[in-house]
mmCIF file as Biopython writes it, N, C-alpha, C and O atoms, coordinates in Angstrom:
data_model
#
loop_
_atom_site.group_PDB
_atom_site.id
_atom_site.type_symbol
_atom_site.label_atom_id
_atom_site.label_alt_id
_atom_site.label_comp_id
_atom_site.label_asym_id
_atom_site.label_entity_id
_atom_site.label_seq_id
_atom_site.pdbx_PDB_ins_code
_atom_site.Cartn_x
_atom_site.Cartn_y
_atom_site.Cartn_z
_atom_site.occupancy
_atom_site.B_iso_or_equiv
_atom_site.auth_seq_id
_atom_site.auth_asym_id
_atom_site.pdbx_PDB_model_num
ATOM 1   N N  . MET A ? 1  ? 0.844   -1.181 0.000   1.0 0.0 1  A 1 
ATOM 2   C CA . MET A ? 1  ? 0.000   0.000  0.000   1.0 0.0 1  A 1 
ATOM 3   C C  . MET A ? 1  ? 0.883   1.236  0.000   1.0 0.0 1  A 1 
ATOM 4   O O  . MET A ? 1  ? 1.940   1.274  0.630   1.0 0.0 1  A 1 
ATOM 5   N N  . SER A ? 2  ? 0.424   2.230  -0.714  1.0 0.0 2  A 1 
ATOM 6   C CA . SER A ? 2  ? 1.192   3.468  -0.762  1.0 0.0 2  A 1 
ATOM 7   C C  . SER A ? 2  ? 0.894   4.323  0.469   1.0 0.0 2  A 1 
ATOM 8   O O  . SER A ? 2  ? 0.014   4.011  1.270   1.0 0.0 2  A 1 
ATOM 9   N N  . ARG A ? 3  ? 1.636   5.382  0.588   1.0 0.0 3  A 1 
ATOM 10  C CA . ARG A ? 3  ? 1.505   6.241  1.774   1.0 0.0 3  A 1 
ATOM 11  C C  . ARG A ? 3  ? 0.125   6.893  1.850   1.0 0.0 3  A 1 
ATOM 12  O O  . ARG A ? 3  ? -0.461  6.992  2.928   1.0 0.0 3  A 1 
ATOM 13  N N  . ILE A ? 4  ? -0.392  7.339  0.695   1.0 0.0 4  A 1 
ATOM 14  C CA . ILE A ? 4  ? -1.702  8.007  0.711   1.0 0.0 4  A 1 
ATOM 15  C C  . ILE A ? 4  ? -2.805  7.015  1.078   1.0 0.0 4  A 1 
ATOM 16  O O  . ILE A ? 4  ? -3.780  7.390  1.729   1.0 0.0 4  A 1 
ATOM 17  N N  . GLN A ? 5  ? -2.658  5.744  0.665   1.0 0.0 5  A 1 
ATOM 18  C CA . GLN A ? 5  ? -3.654  4.746  1.037   1.0 0.0 5  A 1 
ATOM 19  C C  . GLN A ? 5  ? -3.631  4.486  2.540   1.0 0.0 5  A 1 
ATOM 20  O O  . GLN A ? 5  ? -4.671  4.206  3.136   1.0 0.0 5  A 1 
ATOM 21  N N  . ASN A ? 6  ? -2.468  4.575  3.148   1.0 0.0 6  A 1 
ATOM 22  C CA . ASN A ? 6  ? -2.392  4.437  4.608   1.0 0.0 6  A 1 
ATOM 23  C C  . ASN A ? 6  ? -3.131  5.575  5.300   1.0 0.0 6  A 1 
ATOM 24  O O  . ASN A ? 6  ? -3.780  5.363  6.324   1.0 0.0 6  A 1 
ATOM 25  N N  . TYR A ? 7  ? -3.036  6.783  4.744   1.0 0.0 7  A 1 
ATOM 26  C CA . TYR A ? 7  ? -3.780  7.912  5.309   1.0 0.0 7  A 1 
ATOM 27  C C  . TYR A ? 7  ? -5.286  7.700  5.164   1.0 0.0 7  A 1 
ATOM 28  O O  . TYR A ? 7  ? -6.045  7.992  6.088   1.0 0.0 7  A 1 
ATOM 29  N N  . TYR A ? 8  ? -5.724  7.192  4.006   1.0 0.0 8  A 1 
ATOM 30  C CA . TYR A ? 8  ? -7.146  6.910  3.820   1.0 0.0 8  A 1 
ATOM 31  C C  . TYR A ? 8  ? -7.608  5.817  4.781   1.0 0.0 8  A 1 
ATOM 32  O O  . TYR A ? 8  ? -8.716  5.893  5.312   1.0 0.0 8  A 1 
ATOM 33  N N  . LEU A ? 9  ? -6.773  4.801  5.010   1.0 0.0 9  A 1 
ATOM 34  C CA . LEU A ? 9  ? -7.127  3.737  5.949   1.0 0.0 9  A 1 
ATOM 35  C C  . LEU A ? 9  ? -7.248  4.282  7.369   1.0 0.0 9  A 1 
ATOM 36  O O  . LEU A ? 9  ? -8.176  3.925  8.095   1.0 0.0 9  A 1 
ATOM 37  N N  . ALA A ? 10 ? -6.320  5.138  7.763   1.0 0.0 10 A 1 
ATOM 38  C CA . ALA A ? 10 ? -6.395  5.754  9.094   1.0 0.0 10 A 1 
ATOM 39  C C  . ALA A ? 10 ? -7.641  6.634  9.207   1.0 0.0 10 A 1 
ATOM 40  O O  . ALA A ? 10 ? -8.294  6.650  10.251  1.0 0.0 10 A 1 
ATOM 41  N N  . GLY A ? 11 ? -7.970  7.358  8.149   1.0 0.0 11 A 1 
ATOM 42  C CA . GLY A ? 11 ? -9.185  8.175  8.140   1.0 0.0 11 A 1 
ATOM 43  C C  . GLY A ? 11 ? -10.433 7.323  8.265   1.0 0.0 11 A 1 
ATOM 44  O O  . GLY A ? 11 ? -11.378 7.697  8.960   1.0 0.0 11 A 1 
ATOM 45  N N  . PHE A ? 12 ? -10.440 6.161  7.585   1.0 0.0 12 A 1 
ATOM 46  C CA . PHE A ? 12 ? -11.583 5.262  7.693   1.0 0.0 12 A 1 
ATOM 47  C C  . PHE A ? 12 ? -11.733 4.737  9.114   1.0 0.0 12 A 1 
ATOM 48  O O  . PHE A ? 12 ? -12.841 4.693  9.649   1.0 0.0 12 A 1 
ATOM 49  N N  . ILE A ? 13 ? -10.628 4.341  9.725   1.0 0.0 13 A 1 
ATOM 50  C CA . ILE A ? 13 ? -10.691 3.810  11.093  1.0 0.0 13 A 1 
ATOM 51  C C  . ILE A ? 13 ? -11.225 4.863  12.057  1.0 0.0 13 A 1 
ATOM 52  O O  . ILE A ? 13 ? -12.074 4.564  12.897  1.0 0.0 13 A 1 
ATOM 53  N N  . PHE A ? 14 ? -10.731 6.096  11.940  1.0 0.0 14 A 1 
ATOM 54  C CA . PHE A ? 14 ? -11.204 7.171  12.813  1.0 0.0 14 A 1 
ATOM 55  C C  . PHE A ? 14 ? -12.675 7.489  12.541  1.0 0.0 14 A 1 
ATOM 56  O O  . PHE A ? 14 ? -13.465 7.640  13.473  1.0 0.0 14 A 1 
ATOM 57  N N  . SER A ? 15 ? -13.038 7.590  11.259  1.0 0.0 15 A 1 
ATOM 58  C CA . SER A ? 15 ? -14.424 7.922  10.912  1.0 0.0 15 A 1 
ATOM 59  C C  . SER A ? 15 ? -15.386 6.823  11.336  1.0 0.0 15 A 1 
ATOM 60  O O  . SER A ? 15 ? -16.497 7.114  11.778  1.0 0.0 15 A 1 
ATOM 61  N N  . SER A ? 16 ? -14.974 5.558  11.207  1.0 0.0 16 A 1 
ATOM 62  C CA . SER A ? 16 ? -15.866 4.478  11.615  1.0 0.0 16 A 1 
ATOM 63  C C  . SER A ? 16 ? -16.075 4.474  13.128  1.0 0.0 16 A 1 
ATOM 64  O O  . SER A ? 16 ? -17.162 4.146  13.603  1.0 0.0 16 A 1 
ATOM 65  N N  . ALA A ? 17 ? -15.042 4.834  13.883  1.0 0.0 17 A 1 
ATOM 66  C CA . ALA A ? 17 ? -15.214 4.927  15.337  1.0 0.0 17 A 1 
ATOM 67  C C  . ALA A ? 17 ? -16.183 6.052  15.696  1.0 0.0 17 A 1 
ATOM 68  O O  . ALA A ? 17 ? -17.034 5.889  16.569  1.0 0.0 17 A 1 
ATOM 69  N N  . MET A ? 18 ? -16.050 7.184  15.023  1.0 0.0 18 A 1 
ATOM 70  C CA . MET A ? 18 ? -16.971 8.299  15.278  1.0 0.0 18 A 1 
ATOM 71  C C  . MET A ? 18 ? -18.391 7.936  14.858  1.0 0.0 18 A 1 
ATOM 72  O O  . MET A ? 18 ? -19.347 8.248  15.568  1.0 0.0 18 A 1 
ATOM 73  N N  . LEU A ? 19 ? -18.535 7.277  13.708  1.0 0.0 19 A 1 
ATOM 74  C CA . LEU A ? 19 ? -19.851 6.865  13.229  1.0 0.0 19 A 1 
ATOM 75  C C  . LEU A ? 19 ? -20.485 5.870  14.194  1.0 0.0 19 A 1 
ATOM 76  O O  . LEU A ? 19 ? -21.682 5.947  14.471  1.0 0.0 19 A 1 
ATOM 77  N N  . ASN A ? 20 ? -19.694 4.948  14.699  1.0 0.0 20 A 1 
ATOM 78  C CA . ASN A ? 20 ? -20.200 3.971  15.658  1.0 0.0 20 A 1 
ATOM 79  C C  . ASN A ? 20 ? -20.674 4.664  16.935  1.0 0.0 20 A 1 
ATOM 80  O O  . ASN A ? 20 ? -21.659 4.244  17.542  1.0 0.0 20 A 1 
ATOM 81  N N  . MET A ? 21 ? -19.980 5.713  17.337  1.0 0.0 21 A 1 
ATOM 82  C CA . MET A ? 21 ? -20.379 6.456  18.528  1.0 0.0 21 A 1 
ATOM 83  C C  . MET A ? 21 ? -21.723 7.158  18.298  1.0 0.0 21 A 1 
ATOM 84  O O  . MET A ? 21 ? -22.580 7.162  19.182  1.0 0.0 21 A 1 
ATOM 85  N N  . PHE A ? 22 ? -21.907 7.752  17.111  1.0 0.0 22 A 1 
ATOM 86  C CA . PHE A ? 22 ? -23.155 8.462  16.828  1.0 0.0 22 A 1 
ATOM 87  C C  . PHE A ? 22 ? -24.331 7.507  16.651  1.0 0.0 22 A 1 
ATOM 88  O O  . PHE A ? 22 ? -25.466 7.847  16.984  1.0 0.0 22 A 1 
ATOM 89  N N  . LEU A ? 23 ? -24.059 6.312  16.127  1.0 0.0 23 A 1 
ATOM 90  C CA . LEU A ? 23 ? -25.125 5.335  15.886  1.0 0.0 23 A 1 
ATOM 91  C C  . LEU A ? 23 ? -25.193 4.282  16.987  1.0 0.0 23 A 1 
ATOM 92  O O  . LEU A ? 23 ? -25.505 3.122  16.720  1.0 0.0 23 A 1 
ATOM 93  N N  . GLU A ? 24 ? -24.909 4.674  18.190  1.0 0.0 24 A 1 
ATOM 94  C CA . GLU A ? 24 ? -24.789 3.726  19.299  1.0 0.0 24 A 1 
ATOM 95  C C  . GLU A ? 24 ? -26.066 2.933  19.545  1.0 0.0 24 A 1 
ATOM 96  O O  . GLU A ? 24 ? -25.996 1.742  19.848  1.0 0.0 24 A 1 
ATOM 97  N N  . HIS A ? 25 ? -27.215 3.556  19.423  1.0 0.0 25 A 1 
ATOM 98  C CA . HIS A ? 25 ? -28.470 2.897  19.770  1.0 0.0 25 A 1 
ATOM 99  C C  . HIS A ? 25 ? -29.221 2.377  18.552  1.0 0.0 25 A 1 
ATOM 100 O O  . HIS A ? 25 ? -30.377 1.973  18.676  1.0 0.0 25 A 1 
ATOM 101 N N  . GLU A ? 26 ? -28.598 2.377  17.384  1.0 0.0 26 A 1 
ATOM 102 C CA . GLU A ? 26 ? -29.247 1.854  16.180  1.0 0.0 26 A 1 
ATOM 103 C C  . GLU A ? 26 ? -29.028 0.346  16.086  1.0 0.0 26 A 1 
ATOM 104 O O  . GLU A ? 26 ? -28.228 -0.232 16.821  1.0 0.0 26 A 1 
ATOM 105 N N  . SER A ? 27 ? -29.757 -0.270 15.163  1.0 0.0 27 A 1 
ATOM 106 C CA . SER A ? 27 ? -29.607 -1.717 14.989  1.0 0.0 27 A 1 
ATOM 107 C C  . SER A ? 27 ? -28.285 -2.040 14.297  1.0 0.0 27 A 1 
ATOM 108 O O  . SER A ? 27 ? -27.638 -1.163 13.724  1.0 0.0 27 A 1 
ATOM 109 N N  . VAL A ? 28 ? -27.902 -3.302 14.359  1.0 0.0 28 A 1 
ATOM 110 C CA . VAL A ? 28 ? -26.628 -3.742 13.787  1.0 0.0 28 A 1 
ATOM 111 C C  . VAL A ? 28 ? -26.641 -3.580 12.269  1.0 0.0 28 A 1 
ATOM 112 O O  . VAL A ? 28 ? -25.621 -3.234 11.674  1.0 0.0 28 A 1 
ATOM 113 N N  . GLY A ? 29 ? -27.782 -3.826 11.644  1.0 0.0 29 A 1 
ATOM 114 C CA . GLY A ? 29 ? -27.882 -3.704 10.190  1.0 0.0 29 A 1 
ATOM 115 C C  . GLY A ? 29 ? -27.584 -2.296 9.706   1.0 0.0 29 A 1 
ATOM 116 O O  . GLY A ? 29 ? -26.910 -2.119 8.691   1.0 0.0 29 A 1 
ATOM 117 N N  . ILE A ? 30 ? -28.076 -1.300 10.414  1.0 0.0 30 A 1 
ATOM 118 C CA . ILE A ? 30 ? -27.818 0.096  10.050  1.0 0.0 30 A 1 
ATOM 119 C C  . ILE A ? 30 ? -26.337 0.410  10.201  1.0 0.0 30 A 1 
ATOM 120 O O  . ILE A ? 30 ? -25.755 1.077  9.346   1.0 0.0 30 A 1 
ATOM 121 N N  . LYS A ? 31 ? -25.722 -0.064 11.281  1.0 0.0 31 A 1 
ATOM 122 C CA . LYS A ? 31 ? -24.285 0.175  11.494  1.0 0.0 31 A 1 
ATOM 123 C C  . LYS A ? 31 ? -23.449 -0.460 10.388  1.0 0.0 31 A 1 
ATOM 124 O O  . LYS A ? 31 ? -22.521 0.162  9.870   1.0 0.0 31 A 1 
ATOM 125 N N  . VAL A ? 32 ? -23.781 -1.702 10.026  1.0 0.0 32 A 1 
ATOM 126 C CA . VAL A ? 32 ? -23.030 -2.400 8.977   1.0 0.0 32 A 1 
ATOM 127 C C  . VAL A ? 32 ? -23.202 -1.694 7.643   1.0 0.0 32 A 1 
ATOM 128 O O  . VAL A ? 32 ? -22.233 -1.532 6.903   1.0 0.0 32 A 1 
ATOM 129 N N  . LEU A ? 33 ? -24.411 -1.275 7.326   1.0 0.0 33 A 1 
ATOM 130 C CA . LEU A ? 33 ? -24.657 -0.558 6.075   1.0 0.0 33 A 1 
ATOM 131 C C  . LEU A ? 33 ? -23.855 0.734  6.019   1.0 0.0 33 A 1 
ATOM 132 O O  . LEU A ? 33 ? -23.236 1.031  4.998   1.0 0.0 33 A 1 
ATOM 133 N N  . CYS A ? 34 ? -23.856 1.494  7.086   1.0 0.0 34 A 1 
ATOM 134 C CA . CYS A ? 34 ? -23.101 2.749  7.119   1.0 0.0 34 A 1 
ATOM 135 C C  . CYS A ? 34 ? -21.603 2.501  7.007   1.0 0.0 34 A 1 
ATOM 136 O O  . CYS A ? 34 ? -20.902 3.255  6.332   1.0 0.0 34 A 1 
ATOM 137 N N  . LEU A ? 35 ? -21.104 1.457  7.657   1.0 0.0 35 A 1 
ATOM 138 C CA . LEU A ? 35 ? -19.677 1.145  7.566   1.0 0.0 35 A 1 
ATOM 139 C C  . LEU A ? 35 ? -19.289 0.688  6.164   1.0 0.0 35 A 1 
ATOM 140 O O  . LEU A ? 35 ? -18.204 1.023  5.688   1.0 0.0 35 A 1 
ATOM 141 N N  . ILE A ? 36 ? -20.156 -0.074 5.497   1.0 0.0 36 A 1 
ATOM 142 C CA . ILE A ? 36 ? -19.877 -0.491 4.120   1.0 0.0 36 A 1 
ATOM 143 C C  . ILE A ? 36 ? -19.849 0.715  3.196   1.0 0.0 36 A 1 
ATOM 144 O O  . ILE A ? 36 ? -18.967 0.823  2.343   1.0 0.0 36 A 1 
ATOM 145 N N  . LEU A ? 37 ? -20.802 1.618  3.355   1.0 0.0 37 A 1 
ATOM 146 C CA . LEU A ? 37 ? -20.813 2.831  2.536   1.0 0.0 37 A 1 
ATOM 147 C C  . LEU A ? 37 ? -19.590 3.697  2.804   1.0 0.0 37 A 1 
ATOM 148 O O  . LEU A ? 37 ? -19.011 4.259  1.874   1.0 0.0 37 A 1 
ATOM 149 N N  . LEU A ? 38 ? -19.197 3.805  4.056   1.0 0.0 38 A 1 
ATOM 150 C CA . LEU A ? 38 ? -18.015 4.593  4.410   1.0 0.0 38 A 1 
ATOM 151 C C  . LEU A ? 38 ? -16.750 3.961  3.840   1.0 0.0 38 A 1 
ATOM 152 O O  . LEU A ? 38 ? -15.893 4.666  3.307   1.0 0.0 38 A 1 
ATOM 153 N N  . LEU A ? 39 ? -16.624 2.642  3.947   1.0 0.0 39 A 1 
ATOM 154 C CA . LEU A ? 39 ? -15.459 1.946  3.397   1.0 0.0 39 A 1 
ATOM 155 C C  . LEU A ? 39 ? -15.398 2.104  1.884   1.0 0.0 39 A 1 
ATOM 156 O O  . LEU A ? 39 ? -14.325 2.333  1.326   1.0 0.0 39 A 1 
ATOM 157 N N  . GLY A ? 40 ? -16.538 1.985  1.221   1.0 0.0 40 A 1 
ATOM 158 C CA . GLY A ? 40 ? -16.578 2.177  -0.228  1.0 0.0 40 A 1 
ATOM 159 C C  . GLY A ? 40 ? -16.165 3.575  -0.623  1.0 0.0 40 A 1 
ATOM 160 O O  . GLY A ? 40 ? -15.453 3.762  -1.610  1.0 0.0 40 A 1 
ATOM 161 N N  . ASN A ? 41 ? -16.603 4.549  0.134   1.0 0.0 41 A 1 
ATOM 162 C CA . ASN A ? 41 ? -16.244 5.940  -0.148  1.0 0.0 41 A 1 
ATOM 163 C C  . ASN A ? 41 ? -14.738 6.153  -0.030  1.0 0.0 41 A 1 
ATOM 164 O O  . ASN A ? 41 ? -14.131 6.776  -0.901  1.0 0.0 41 A 1 
ATOM 165 N N  . PHE A ? 42 ? -14.133 5.644  1.037   1.0 0.0 42 A 1 
ATOM 166 C CA . PHE A ? 42 ? -12.687 5.794  1.212   1.0 0.0 42 A 1 
ATOM 167 C C  . PHE A ? 42 ? -11.913 4.990  0.163   1.0 0.0 42 A 1 
ATOM 168 O O  . PHE A ? 42 ? -10.868 5.439  -0.305  1.0 0.0 42 A 1 
ATOM 169 N N  . ALA A ? 43 ? -12.410 3.814  -0.208  1.0 0.0 43 A 1 
ATOM 170 C CA . ALA A ? 43 ? -11.725 3.009  -1.225  1.0 0.0 43 A 1 
ATOM 171 C C  . ALA A ? 43 ? -11.736 3.722  -2.566  1.0 0.0 43 A 1 
ATOM 172 O O  . ALA A ? 43 ? -10.705 3.783  -3.234  1.0 0.0 43 A 1 
ATOM 173 N N  . PHE A ? 44 ? -12.875 4.264  -2.975  1.0 0.0 44 A 1 
ATOM 174 C CA . PHE A ? 44 ? -12.937 4.986  -4.240  1.0 0.0 44 A 1 
ATOM 175 C C  . PHE A ? 44 ? -12.104 6.259  -4.201  1.0 0.0 44 A 1 
ATOM 176 O O  . PHE A ? 44 ? -11.511 6.640  -5.211  1.0 0.0 44 A 1 
ATOM 177 N N  . ALA A ? 45 ? -12.051 6.919  -3.056  1.0 0.0 45 A 1 
ATOM 178 C CA . ALA A ? 45 ? -11.208 8.115  -2.941  1.0 0.0 45 A 1 
ATOM 179 C C  . ALA A ? 45 ? -9.735  7.754  -3.098  1.0 0.0 45 A 1 
ATOM 180 O O  . ALA A ? 45 ? -8.989  8.474  -3.761  1.0 0.0 45 A 1 
ATOM 181 N N  . ALA A ? 46 ? -9.312  6.647  -2.496  1.0 0.0 46 A 1 
ATOM 182 C CA . ALA A ? 46 ? -7.915  6.213  -2.621  1.0 0.0 46 A 1 
ATOM 183 C C  . ALA A ? 46 ? -7.597  5.816  -4.055  1.0 0.0 46 A 1 
ATOM 184 O O  . ALA A ? 46 ? -6.536  6.165  -4.573  1.0 0.0 46 A 1 
ATOM 185 N N  . LEU A ? 47 ? -8.506  5.088  -4.704  1.0 0.0 47 A 1 
ATOM 186 C CA . LEU A ? 47 ? -8.285  4.700  -6.096  1.0 0.0 47 A 1 
ATOM 187 C C  . LEU A ? 47 ? -8.253  5.912  -7.013  1.0 0.0 47 A 1 
ATOM 188 O O  . LEU A ? 47 ? -7.424  5.979  -7.920  1.0 0.0 47 A 1 
ATOM 189 N N  . PHE A ? 48 ? -9.140  6.865  -6.788  1.0 0.0 48 A 1 
ATOM 190 C CA . PHE A ? 48 ? -9.156  8.079  -7.599  1.0 0.0 48 A 1 
ATOM 191 C C  . PHE A ? 48 ? -7.857  8.856  -7.428  1.0 0.0 48 A 1 
ATOM 192 O O  . PHE A ? 48 ? -7.313  9.382  -8.399  1.0 0.0 48 A 1 
ATOM 193 N N  . HIS A ? 49 ? -7.361  8.929  -6.202  1.0 0.0 49 A 1 
ATOM 194 C CA . HIS A ? 49 ? -6.117  9.654  -5.956  1.0 0.0 49 A 1 
ATOM 195 C C  . HIS A ? 49 ? -4.944  8.969  -6.662  1.0 0.0 49 A 1 
ATOM 196 O O  . HIS A ? 49 ? -4.084  9.644  -7.228  1.0 0.0 49 A 1 
ATOM 197 N N  . ASN A ? 50 ? -4.905  7.628  -6.633  1.0 0.0 50 A 1 
ATOM 198 C CA . ASN A ? 50 ? -3.850  6.904  -7.340  1.0 0.0 50 A 1 
ATOM 199 C C  . ASN A ? 50 ? -3.927  7.146  -8.838  1.0 0.0 50 A 1 
ATOM 200 O O  . ASN A ? 50 ? -2.904  7.380  -9.482  1.0 0.0 50 A 1 
ATOM 201 N N  . LEU A ? 51 ? -5.130  7.093  -9.397  1.0 0.0 51 A 1 
ATOM 202 C CA . LEU A ? 51 ? -5.300  7.326  -10.828 1.0 0.0 51 A 1 
ATOM 203 C C  . LEU A ? 51 ? -4.898  8.744  -11.202 1.0 0.0 51 A 1 
ATOM 204 O O  . LEU A ? 51 ? -4.242  8.958  -12.221 1.0 0.0 51 A 1 
ATOM 205 N N  . LYS A ? 52 ? -5.284  9.700  -10.392 1.0 0.0 52 A 1 
ATOM 206 C CA . LYS A ? 52 ? -4.934  11.099 -10.648 1.0 0.0 52 A 1 
ATOM 207 C C  . LYS A ? 52 ? -3.418  11.290 -10.620 1.0 0.0 52 A 1 
ATOM 208 O O  . LYS A ? 52 ? -2.875  12.037 -11.433 1.0 0.0 52 A 1 
ATOM 209 N N  . SER A ? 53 ? -2.734  10.624 -9.693  1.0 0.0 53 A 1 
ATOM 210 C CA . SER A ? 53 ? -1.275  10.725 -9.607  1.0 0.0 53 A 1 
ATOM 211 C C  . SER A ? 53 ? -0.608  10.096 -10.825 1.0 0.0 53 A 1 
ATOM 212 O O  . SER A ? 53 ? 0.370   10.635 -11.344 1.0 0.0 53 A 1 
ATOM 213 N N  . LYS A ? 54 ? -1.131  8.956  -11.286 1.0 0.0 54 A 1 
ATOM 214 C CA . LYS A ? 54 ? -0.558  8.299  -12.463 1.0 0.0 54 A 1 
ATOM 215 C C  . LYS A ? 54 ? -0.750  9.144  -13.710 1.0 0.0 54 A 1 
ATOM 216 O O  . LYS A ? 54 ? 0.167   9.264  -14.522 1.0 0.0 54 A 1 
ATOM 217 N N  . VAL A ? 55 ? -1.930  9.730  -13.875 1.0 0.0 55 A 1 
ATOM 218 C CA . VAL A ? 55 ? -2.194  10.573 -15.039 1.0 0.0 55 A 1 
ATOM 219 C C  . VAL A ? 55 ? -1.291  11.795 -15.010 1.0 0.0 55 A 1 
ATOM 220 O O  . VAL A ? 55 ? -0.770  12.202 -16.049 1.0 0.0 55 A 1 
ATOM 221 N N  . ALA A ? 56 ? -1.099  12.380 -13.850 1.0 0.0 56 A 1 
ATOM 222 C CA . ALA A ? 56 ? -0.202  13.536 -13.733 1.0 0.0 56 A 1 
ATOM 223 C C  . ALA A ? 56 ? 1.228   13.127 -14.057 1.0 0.0 56 A 1 
ATOM 224 O O  . ALA A ? 56 ? 1.976   13.917 -14.633 1.0 0.0 56 A 1 
ATOM 225 N N  . GLY A ? 57 ? 1.621   11.912 -13.699 1.0 0.0 57 A 1 
ATOM 226 C CA . GLY A ? 57 ? 2.961   11.425 -14.016 1.0 0.0 57 A 1 
ATOM 227 C C  . GLY A ? 57 ? 3.156   11.231 -15.507 1.0 0.0 57 A 1 
ATOM 228 O O  . GLY A ? 57 ? 4.235   11.505 -16.033 1.0 0.0 57 A 1 
ATOM 229 N N  . TYR A ? 58 ? 2.115   10.756 -16.202 1.0 0.0 58 A 1 
ATOM 230 C CA . TYR A ? 58 ? 2.209   10.578 -17.649 1.0 0.0 58 A 1 
ATOM 231 C C  . TYR A ? 58 ? 2.225   11.913 -18.374 1.0 0.0 58 A 1 
ATOM 232 O O  . TYR A ? 58 ? 2.874   12.048 -19.411 1.0 0.0 58 A 1 
ATOM 233 N N  . LYS A ? 59 ? 1.521   12.893 -17.841 1.0 0.0 59 A 1 
ATOM 234 C CA . LYS A ? 59 ? 1.490   14.211 -18.479 1.0 0.0 59 A 1 
ATOM 235 C C  . LYS A ? 59 ? 2.848   14.897 -18.404 1.0 0.0 59 A 1 
ATOM 236 O O  . LYS A ? 59 ? 3.205   15.653 -19.307 1.0 0.0 59 A 1 
ATOM 237 N N  . ASN A ? 60 ? 3.604   14.648 -17.352 1.0 0.0 60 A 1 
ATOM 238 C CA . ASN A ? 60 ? 4.884   15.321 -17.165 1.0 0.0 60 A 1 
ATOM 239 C C  . ASN A ? 60 ? 6.028   14.670 -17.929 1.0 0.0 60 A 1 
ATOM 240 O O  . ASN A ? 60 ? 7.110   15.251 -18.015 1.0 0.0 60 A 1 
ATOM 241 N N  . LYS A ? 61 ? 5.819   13.467 -18.493 1.0 0.0 61 A 1 
ATOM 242 C CA . LYS A ? 61 ? 6.877   12.808 -19.251 1.0 0.0 61 A 1 
ATOM 243 C C  . LYS A ? 61 ? 7.020   13.483 -20.617 1.0 0.0 61 A 1 
ATOM 244 O O  . LYS A ? 61 ? 6.016   13.775 -21.267 1.0 0.0 61 A 1 
ATOM 245 N N  . PRO A ? 62 ? 8.246   13.731 -21.054 1.0 0.0 62 A 1 
ATOM 246 C CA . PRO A ? 62 ? 8.432   14.333 -22.381 1.0 0.0 62 A 1 
ATOM 247 C C  . PRO A ? 62 ? 8.160   13.312 -23.484 1.0 0.0 62 A 1 
ATOM 248 O O  . PRO A ? 62 ? 8.418   12.119 -23.322 1.0 0.0 62 A 1 
ATOM 249 N N  . LEU A ? 63 ? 7.645   13.793 -24.587 1.0 0.0 63 A 1 
ATOM 250 C CA . LEU A ? 63 ? 7.378   12.929 -25.731 1.0 0.0 63 A 1 
ATOM 251 C C  . LEU A ? 63 ? 8.674   12.633 -26.461 1.0 0.0 63 A 1 
ATOM 252 O O  . LEU A ? 63 ? 9.525   13.512 -26.600 1.0 0.0 63 A 1 
ATOM 253 N N  . GLU A ? 64 ? 8.830   11.399 -26.930 1.0 0.0 64 A 1 
ATOM 254 C CA . GLU A ? 64 ? 10.054  11.029 -27.652 1.0 0.0 64 A 1 
ATOM 255 C C  . GLU A ? 64 ? 9.803   10.967 -29.126 1.0 0.0 64 A 1 
ATOM 256 O O  . GLU A ? 64 ? 10.716  10.672 -29.896 1.0 0.0 64 A 1 
#
């Protein structure tokens, strides 16, 4: 995993703890659904950031 993905993972862990605190009295199904949506959001953000970095790297290469 790259460094930025580690930051996204740490953000997910912190956000899931906060979300669990706010949804303390909800059912387990609601908590699991929210955690899946949160994990998906962080995963897509990490993938988008990797893709954006790769595209920027290709743009900066000189043409031969």
